[in-house]
N, C-alpha and C positions, 0 to 999 in steps of 0.2 A: 771221873775226869770229864770236863766240859769241852775241851778242845778235841775235835774230831780229826781235822786235817791241818797240817802246818808245813809250809814251804819256806825255806830260808836261803836267800841269795842263790837260787837255782839257775843253772844254765844247761841247755840241751842243744846239741848240734847234730845235724845230719849231713854228711858229706861236706863238711866245712861251712855249711849254712846254719846260722844261729836260729833255732826255733823258739827258744826262750832265753832271755838275758837278764840275769840278776833279779829274778822274780821271788818276792817274799809275800806270803799270803797265809792268813789264819782263818779257819772256819770253825765256829763253835757249834755245839750240840743244838739241834733244832733250827738252825739258821736256814734260810732260803736265799740263795744268791744266784745271779746269772752272769755268765761271762760273755761279753759282746766284743765285736771288733771285725775288721774287714777280713776277707778270705786270706789265709796264709799268715794270720797274726799270731798263731800258736794256741788257739783255743783247744783243739783236739789233743795237742801234746800236753797241755796243762792237765786236762782230765785224765789222760793216760798215765801221767805221773802219779796222780792221786789214788789210782786203784792198783798201782804196782805193775802195770803192763809195760811201762817204760821206767828206766832208771836215769837219774840226773847225772850229768858228767861232772858238775861241781855243785856245791851246796848240799842241802839235806832235805829229805822229805820224811815227815813223821805222820803216821796214821795211828790214832788212838794212843799217842805218846811213844810209839815204837818207830825206830829208824828203819825204814823199808829196806835200805841197802844192806843192813846188818842181819836181816832175818834169814833163817833157813827156808828152804823151799816149803817145808811142812808148815812153819809158822806163817809164811806169806800166804799160803792157801787159807789158813785159818782167819787171817786178817781180811783177806778178800771176800771170805764168806759173809762178812759183815757189810760189804759194799756192793750194792746192786748196780750193775752196769747196763745202761740202755744205749747201745751204739746207734749211729745214724741209720744204718741199714736194719736195725732192730734185732738182728741176730737170732731170728726164729728159724726153726727147721721146717721148711715148707710142707713136706709130705707127712708130718706128724699131726695128730689131732691137737686141738687147742688144749685139752686136758694135759696131754703129754708135754707140750711146750711149757705150760705153766709149772708142771712138776720139776722141770729142769732148773727152776729157781733155787732149789735146795741141793743141787748137785755138789756144791762145795761143802755142805754139811754131812751128807749121807755117803759121799764117795761114789765112784763109778758103778760098782756092783750094787750098791744100795739103790742108785737111780734106776738101773736096769730092772731090779726087782719091782720097784714102784710102778714102772711103766708097764711091765708084763702083768703084774698082779696088783692093780690099784685097789686099795681098800675103799669101802663105802665112805668112811670118815674122810679120807683124803679127797675123794671125788666131791664130796659135799663141801669141803673147805674151799676147793677151787671154784665150785659153782657159786658159793657165797661171794667170793671175790668178784667173779664175773657179773654177779647181780649188782654189786656196787658200781661196776663199770658199765652197766647197761647192756651186756650181751650174754646173759646166762644161757640162752638157747643155743649158743655156739659151742657149748662144752665139748661135744663129740664130733664136731666138724673138722675137716682137714683145714689146716691154717692157710694153705695156698688158695682156698676157695673164698676167703674173706676179702672184703674191701681194704684199702690202705688204712682207713681210719680204724676199722675193726682190728686189724693186725697191730696197730699201735696200742690199742687197749689190751690186747693179749700180752704185749711186751711189758706194759705197766703192771698187769696182773702177775706176770712172772717175777717182776722186781719186788712187788709187795709180798708175794708168797715166800720169798727168800727171808722175810722178816729181818731186813737189814737195819743197821744203825744209820746208814746214809745211802742215798741214791745219787749216782753220777750219770747224767744223761747228755749225750753229745748230739745236738741238733735233732732231737727226737720228733719234731713236727715239721721238718724241712720239706717233706714230700706231700703235704696236704695244703689245701687252701686256707687263707687266714681265718675264716669262720670256724672251720673244723679244728684248726690249731688252737684257737681261743678256747673252744670247748674242752679240748684235751688238757690244756694247761690249767684251766680252772679245776678240772677233775683231779689232776695230779697234785697240784699245790694244796688243794683242800684235804685230800687223803693223807698226804705227807704231814700236814699240820695236825690232823686228827690222831695220827699214829706216833707223833713226836719224832718223825724221821727227818734227818738233815737232808736238804735237797740242793744239789749244785748242778747247774745246767748251762750249756752254751746254746745261744740262739742267734739266728740271722736276723729275725724280725725285732728291731729295736723297740718298736711301740709295744709289742707283746711283752718284751722284757721289762719295760717300765711299768706296764699294767699289773703284772703278776708277781714281780720280785722286789722286795724291799731294799735289796742291796745289789748294786751293779759293779762289776769289775771290767774296766775297759782295757783291752790288749791291742797294741799296735806294734808290728814288727818284733814281736817277742817280748815287749816290755809292758809293764803295767802303767798305763797312763793315768788312770784314776781308779779308786776303790772307795765307794761312798754310797750313801742312801740314794735310791732312785729319785726320790723327791727333791734332792739337791743337785741332780744332774741337769745341766742346762743344754739348750739346743746348740749353743756355740761349742760346748765341749764335745757333743756328739758329731757335729760337722767336722771338727778338727780330728776326731778319732778316725773318721772314715775318709779323710782327705789324702790318704797315702797315694802317692803317684800323680796327684793332680797338680796342675801348674797354677 
């Protein structure tokens, strides 16, 4: 099946406030797309729906052809094991070593006790596999260092390594470069988009930096007040469309 993610006429509300309204979206295998829009437009909610962390109030969400709302807890865990999640705060455990944080990428596959075993008795093969990933990301020497001693950019590379170690079909990343300067953000996005393409991994990301979104992603989805304003190639997205997208609340 080539369709990885599909939303059909989805609505989500929190306390009477509409986070998403009538959103329909399809993401095919191997696609790279970026969701952009002003703060509060629903970007994080959209990504949360796609990895099963949130449920739609109306409409449907299908992942790998399966209706997320109809899945048992066990089947949902299995589906989510195919979706690597990179939150804005990266979701790393600060006092664990880099090796252990990356090993967490397969928690959904090996289970809680399997993960504990790997952390306590990491095999040479597992350690080498993680080191090889860190080599590709430019930080192999950080393998045994505590994660909270690393710089922000290095921690983001650890989060990417954890996502890749999961061997996912898709990576969902919510503002993963929000805390670094544009130069470092560009370097990390170049790295992540290249690695995803090489591995055939579907990549869906939300970004605050519009120019970076246009530079690295062939498809842009513009959200405004919970609605999809446009869904089109980045090369066809005009400056006027972008101004209108971010004009919410302006007089």
